[in-house]
C-alpha positions in Angstrom: 8.6 146.0 -97.7 12.3 146.6 -98.6 14.4 143.5 -98.8 17.9 142.7 -100.1 18.3 140.7 -103.2 18.9 136.9 -103.2 22.5 137.7 -104.4 23.1 139.3 -101.0 21.3 136.5 -99.3 23.7 134.0 -100.9 26.7 136.1 -99.8 25.4 136.1 -96.3 24.9 132.4 -96.4 28.3 131.5 -97.6 30.0 133.9 -95.2 27.8 133.0 -92.3 28.3 129.3 -92.6 32.0 129.6 -92.6 32.4 126.0 -93.7 35.7 124.6 -94.5 37.1 121.3 -95.6 38.3 120.9 -92.0 34.7 120.7 -90.8 33.7 118.2 -93.5 31.2 120.6 -95.0 30.2 120.9 -98.6 31.6 123.6 -100.9 30.0 126.9 -101.5 27.6 127.3 -104.5 28.9 127.6 -108.0 30.0 131.2 -108.6 27.6 133.2 -110.7 25.0 130.4 -110.8 22.5 129.3 -108.2 21.7 131.9 -105.7 21.1 129.2 -103.1 24.1 127.3 -101.8 24.2 123.7 -103.0 23.2 122.4 -99.6 23.4 118.6 -99.2 21.7 116.7 -96.5 18.6 115.0 -95.2 15.0 115.4 -94.0 14.4 114.7 -90.3 10.9 113.4 -89.5 10.8 114.1 -85.8 7.7 116.3 -86.1 6.2 114.8 -89.2 3.2 113.1 -87.6 0.1 115.2 -86.8 -0.1 113.4 -83.5 2.9 113.8 -81.2 2.1 110.6 -79.5 2.9 108.8 -82.8 6.1 110.7 -83.5 9.4 109.1 -84.1 12.0 109.2 -81.4 13.9 112.5 -81.5 17.0 112.5 -83.7 20.0 111.7 -81.5 23.1 113.9 -81.5 25.2 111.2 -83.0 23.3 111.5 -86.2 24.3 115.1 -86.6 27.9 114.2 -85.8 27.9 111.6 -88.5 26.2 113.9 -91.1 28.8 116.5 -90.4 31.7 114.1 -90.5 30.4 112.6 -93.8 30.3 116.1 -95.3 26.7 117.2 -95.2 25.6 120.7 -94.2 21.7 120.7 -94.4 18.6 119.4 -92.7 15.0 120.0 -93.7 12.5 119.5 -90.9 9.0 118.8 -92.3 6.5 119.6 -89.6 2.8 118.8 -89.3 1.3 121.9 -87.6 -1.1 119.8 -85.3 2.1 118.2 -83.8 2.8 121.5 -81.9 -0.8 122.4 -81.0 -2.4 122.0 -77.6 -5.4 120.0 -78.8 -7.2 116.7 -78.2 -5.7 114.7 -81.0 -8.4 112.0 -80.7 -11.0 114.5 -82.1 -11.3 116.5 -85.3 -9.6 119.9 -85.1 -11.7 123.0 -85.3 -10.7 126.2 -87.0 -10.3 127.9 -83.6 -7.9 125.2 -82.3 -5.5 125.8 -85.2 -4.2 128.8 -83.2 -3.5 126.9 -79.9 0.2 126.6 -79.8 1.8 124.1 -77.4 4.8 125.7 -75.9 6.4 122.5 -74.8 6.3 121.1 -78.4 7.7 124.3 -79.8 10.6 124.0 -77.4 11.3 120.5 -78.7 11.5 121.8 -82.2 13.8 124.6 -81.0 16.1 122.0 -79.4 16.4 120.1 -82.7 17.1 123.3 -84.7 19.8 124.4 -82.2 21.4 120.9 -82.2 21.6 121.0 -85.9 23.3 124.4 -85.7 25.9 123.1 -83.3 27.0 120.8 -86.1 27.1 123.5 -88.8 23.9 122.4 -90.4 21.7 124.9 -92.3 18.1 124.2 -91.2 15.0 124.5 -93.4 11.8 124.5 -91.5 8.9 123.3 -93.6 5.1 122.9 -93.0 4.6 119.5 -94.4 1.0 119.8 -93.1 -0.2 123.4 -93.2 -3.7 124.6 -92.1 -5.9 123.4 -94.9 -3.5 121.3 -96.9 -1.2 118.3 -96.9 -0.2 115.9 -99.7 -0.9 113.1 -97.3 -4.2 112.1 -95.6 -4.3 110.9 -92.0 -5.7 114.0 -90.4 -8.9 115.8 -90.9 -8.5 119.3 -92.3 -11.4 121.7 -91.6 -10.8 123.8 -94.7 -8.8 124.3 -97.9 -5.7 126.4 -98.0 -6.1 127.4 -101.6 -9.8 128.2 -101.4 -10.6 129.5 -97.9 -9.5 132.8 -96.5 -9.7 131.4 -92.9 -7.2 128.7 -93.8 -4.9 131.3 -95.4 -5.1 133.6 -92.3 -4.1 130.6 -90.1 -1.2 129.8 -92.5 0.2 133.3 -92.2 -0.3 133.2 -88.5 1.9 130.0 -88.2 4.7 131.4 -90.3 4.7 134.7 -88.5 4.9 132.7 -85.2 8.0 130.8 -86.4 9.5 134.0 -87.8 9.2 135.7 -84.4 10.4 132.6 -82.6 13.6 132.5 -84.6 13.9 136.2 -85.4 17.5 136.5 -84.2 18.8 133.4 -86.1 20.7 134.6 -89.2 19.8 133.6 -92.7 23.0 131.6 -92.9 21.5 129.1 -90.5 17.8 129.0 -91.1 15.3 129.2 -94.0 11.6 128.7 -94.2 10.0 126.3 -96.7 6.3 127.4 -96.9 4.3 124.3 -97.7 5.2 120.8 -98.9 4.2 119.8 -102.4 1.2 122.0 -103.2 -1.7 120.7 -105.3 -5.4 121.4 -105.7 -7.1 118.3 -104.3 -10.8 117.5 -105.0 -11.0 116.2 -101.4 -8.5 117.7 -99.0 -8.9 114.7 -96.8 -8.4 111.9 -99.4 -4.8 111.7 -100.6 -5.9 109.5 -103.6 -8.5 112.0 -104.8 -7.8 113.8 -108.0 -5.1 116.5 -107.7 -4.4 119.3 -110.2 -2.1 122.3 -110.3 -2.8 125.1 -107.9 -3.9 128.1 -110.0 -0.8 130.2 -110.4 -2.3 133.5 -109.1 -3.7 131.7 -106.1 -0.2 130.2 -105.3 1.3 133.7 -105.8 -1.2 135.3 -103.4 -0.6 132.7 -100.6 3.2 132.6 -101.0 3.6 136.4 -101.2 1.5 137.0 -98.1 3.3 134.2 -96.1 6.7 135.6 -97.1 5.6 139.1 -95.9 4.4 137.6 -92.6 7.8 136.1 -92.2 9.8 139.1 -93.2 8.0 141.4 -90.8 10.2 139.7 -88.2 13.4 139.3 -90.1 13.7 140.9 -93.5 16.7 138.7 -94.4 14.9 135.4 -93.9 15.2 133.1 -96.9 11.8 131.8 -98.0 11.4 128.8 -100.3 8.3 127.7 -102.2 7.9 124.0 -103.2 7.1 123.5 -106.9 3.5 123.4 -108.0 1.7 120.2 -109.0 3.0 118.2 -106.0 6.4 119.8 -106.1 7.2 118.9 -109.7 6.8 122.0 -111.7 8.3 125.5 -111.7 6.1 128.3 -110.4 6.5 131.1 -113.0 4.0 133.3 -111.3 6.4 134.0 -108.4 9.7 134.4 -110.1 9.6 138.2 -109.7 9.3 137.7 -105.9 12.2 137.2 -103.5 11.3 133.6 -103.0 13.4 130.5 -103.9 11.9 127.4 -105.3 12.2 123.7 -104.4 12.0 120.8 -106.8 11.8 117.1 -106.1 14.0 114.1 -106.9 11.3 111.5 -107.3 10.8 111.4 -111.1 9.7 109.0 -112.4 7.5 107.6 -109.7 7.7 104.2 -111.3 11.2 104.1 -109.8 11.0 106.2 -106.7 7.7 105.0 -105.3 7.5 101.4 -106.6 4.9 99.6 -104.5 4.5 102.6 -102.1 0.9 102.3 -100.8 0.5 106.0 -100.3 1.4 106.8 -103.9 -0.4 103.9 -105.7 -4.1 102.9 -105.3 -3.0 99.4 -105.9 0.5 98.0 -105.6 -0.4 94.7 -107.3 0.9 93.9 -110.8 3.2 96.9 -111.1 5.9 96.6 -113.8 9.3 95.8 -112.4 11.6 98.9 -112.3 14.6 99.2 -114.6 17.0 102.0 -115.3 17.4 102.5 -118.1 14.8 100.3 -119.7 11.3 99.6 -120.7 8.9 99.8 -117.7 5.3 99.2 -118.7 4.5 101.4 -121.7 7.4 103.8 -121.1 11.1 103.7 -121.8 12.9 105.2 -118.8 16.2 106.9 -119.4 18.5 109.8 -118.4 17.2 111.8 -121.4 13.8 111.9 -119.8 15.4 113.2 -116.5 17.3 115.9 -118.3 14.0 117.0 -120.0 12.2 117.0 -116.6 14.8 119.1 -114.9 15.4 121.6 -117.7 12.8 124.1 -116.5 14.5 124.1 -113.1 17.9 124.6 -114.6 16.5 127.5 -116.6 15.1 129.0 -113.4 18.6 129.0 -111.9 19.8 130.9 -115.0 17.0 133.4 -114.5 18.4 134.2 -111.1 16.0 132.3 -108.9 17.5 130.1 -106.1 16.7 126.4 -106.5 17.1 123.5 -104.2 15.8 119.9 -104.2 14.1 119.7 -100.9 13.2 116.0 -101.2 14.6 113.1 -103.1 15.2 109.4 -102.9 13.5 106.0 -103.4 11.4 103.7 -101.3 12.9 100.4 -100.3 10.9 98.1 -102.6 12.8 99.3 -105.7 15.8 96.9 -106.4 18.9 98.5 -104.9 20.9 98.4 -108.2 18.1 100.1 -110.1 17.7 102.7 -107.4 21.5 103.6 -107.4 21.7 103.7 -111.2 18.7 106.1 -111.4 19.6 108.2 -108.4 23.2 108.6 -109.7 21.7 110.3 -112.8 19.4 112.5 -110.7 22.2 113.7 -108.5 24.5 114.2 -111.4 22.0 116.5 -113.2 21.3 118.5 -110.1 24.9 118.7 -109.0 26.2 119.8 -112.4 23.8 122.7 -112.2 24.7 123.8 -108.7 21.4 122.4 -107.2 21.7 120.8 -103.8 19.5 118.2 -102.3 18.0 116.6 -99.2 17.4 112.9 -99.1 14.0 112.0 -97.7 15.2 110.9 -94.3 18.5 110.0 -92.7 17.4 106.8 -90.9 14.4 104.9 -92.3 12.9 103.3 -95.4 14.4 106.0 -97.7 17.5 106.6 -95.7 21.2 105.9 -95.7 20.7 104.1 -92.3 18.2 101.3 -91.5 16.3 101.3 -94.8 15.2 97.7 -94.4 16.0 96.8 -98.0 16.2 93.1 -98.6 18.9 93.2 -101.3 21.6 95.3 -99.4 24.6 94.0 -97.6 24.6 96.5 -94.8 27.7 97.7 -92.9 27.4 97.8 -89.1 27.8 101.4 -88.0 27.7 101.8 -84.2 24.7 99.4 -84.1 23.0 101.0 -87.1 22.7 99.4 -90.6 24.6 101.6 -93.0 24.0 101.5 -96.8 27.6 102.3 -97.7 26.9 102.3 -101.5 24.2 104.9 -101.1 26.4 107.0 -98.8 29.2 106.9 -101.4 26.8 108.1 -104.0 25.5 110.9 -101.9 29.1 112.2 -101.1 30.4 111.7 -104.6 32.0 115.0 -105.9 
C-alpha cells in the first residue's frame, strides 16, 4: 500500500492544527527533528474500564477549556474494547462476542473525540485492552494476542472499525495508538505473572497488519506503536515501517509507582523514594534517566516519530520527590522534541484532584488544583 512519509505527515499535522499563541496551544515540533509534533496533554480515562457500568463520569467540557487555556493540545483516550461491546459483562467473554459492537457506546466515544477537537486537541485513540492482551488484569481474555491468530484477527477488525468510523477526520486531528504497553505474559489474566519482551518479529507482524487494516480506510492516518517490554524499550523491528513509537515516563518505578498495588506484589517495607539519592540498593539520578531515554533520542534522529504516551507518578510518592524527578524527565524529553501525555487530567496521577496528602491545593472552580505540577507541565 502506498503511503506518504512521516515527513509529510508532520507537515500536515502542523498545518492542520493551525495552532497559535492566541489559542494557548503548544509550539510546532523542532524543525528537522522529531517527525511527530511535541504534543503535550493528558490521558482521559472515560472508556478505560472493561465494564461501562464501572466507567468514570464523562469528561466535562470545562476540562477541555482549561486544558486549552493552559496551553495543552493533546489527549490520549485509552479504551478497553469490552467497554464498547454489546455483551453481558457479568459473564466471561467468548471469542464470538469480541465482534459485537455496541453502537450507543461508540457514539459516546465519538462525542468525546469531537469535543476534544472543538478545543483544538489532537486525539490519540488507544486500545488499552485489546483482544487477547492488557497490561492489567480485571477482565478474562479468551486468548493471547501474541500467540493466537484468532486474537490477531479480532485486533485487526477493531482497528479497521475505528478507521472506518473516523475515515474523514484528518491526520492533524486524530492518530491511532495500537495497543498499550505490550509484553509477553505467562498468564494473560494475571497481571503479576512473569512478563517478558514480545518477540520482535511477532510484534512486527501484528503492528504491520494492524496499520494496514487502518490505512485501508485512510492512507494518511498516523499509527503509533507503544514500546516493547511494557512500553519501555524501542522496537527496532518496525523502524522501517511508517509507524511512530511511544515511550513511557515512569522510569524508575521506585519513584513513579511507589506503593502502587497493581505494580507491586507487596507494598510493605518499600524503600522511601528520593531524587536524587540512594533508594534501596540503587542510586537514582538524572544520569540514569539520560541513559534510559538515549535509545528513544536515537530513534528520533533516525527519522522515527516519538511521543511519550504516558507519564507521571502515583500519589504516594512524596510531592517534592515527584516534582524533582518529573522535572528531569520532562526536561530530557522536551530538549529532544518529544511531547508527553500525563496519565490522567483529574485523578490520582492528575493535575486536578490527585488526593495527595502533602500538597496545598488551589481551589479551581471547585476542583483541587496542584499548581506546582501545572507550572512544571507548562514550563517552556
